[in-house]
Steps between C-alpha positions, in 0.01 A plus 500: 500500500208307641129547447343632819130553445247617244490874445306691762623306802774630722829312542677553829829387649478328834657810655207710367687695231328497163696303243591670173323349201432534131185396314551249220196358320273596789714343774712670762860385474716556804823681422786529745594830657825639369813401684735762643720529190204533261332747737813718508516499118129582469524776761799660329331483161163636613680788673689587179189468280282703736764772537527529122122493456445769763759737353346463153134472616461166319317254722528256790746220579374221729614171649315169522171647374242269345397607147196377306632421152259510202580158354280227350555290815455659841834631622575720799876527529716653774834623360766575758518859371280682249461846354166651397497832314255781558386436141373157601381600849441874539679681779278531807247237386395300806206304357587130479811516718325319786438185295715188540641531148585830335307512173776657292787360294837635612745623238786330683492168688801364689566154637795453734609142442567274797653151498157342547351668190420275205649624171200385293253670737702824485498494121125433504454807724713712266279389209181575696624843600585588140174355364306707756669824390803534729760680290816404689575199722819475703614167642762571765744227599658626827752219549628532144481884498308477174184658354305385196283776351210377283311727263360184338588132524741548210639843591712440809800695625741384766669722759777417748627670817728724290212622279240771545139384485280739306127548460515477121204659323274425799683720753726720287779650706484241779849369562620282786862387529458134594799523732265714716226237489689179567658425836877504515653155483724427797753222515 
């Protein structure tokens, strides 16, 4: 990640598309767009989460949405996938949805790990999410067909392609066979 500009200025690619960013200590940090593999994983997961949430009238699943996190240092983070319940953001509430950062803490935050991600930075994000009030963080490793589920920095469960990912106490009843999430490996 590289520092682009102080908060309040707009960062643009040369082709005119707005670059994705996060806010860290008052500075916009450019973050790369997801690659194809990460995008497929995020799309599959947001579909499953949103389908479950709709059936049970629970909330909203989103991708690459910027969230304002209530932390001692200014942090606006953009998880690859997130889930916000209707308890935290009432169904039908539109006020505040037009702002750059959604002023709510999601219950679930998901990062799809790419080869360029820094392990220390990912762990820092997990800690920030949990400190801000996120109840469940999933780190998805597409190439390894592995998921780490964090309820805290010391309560971590690992799941492989042959396992079923569950929503734990945050999304009771949510179950996703990881064989349905990960791409088939061809030889």
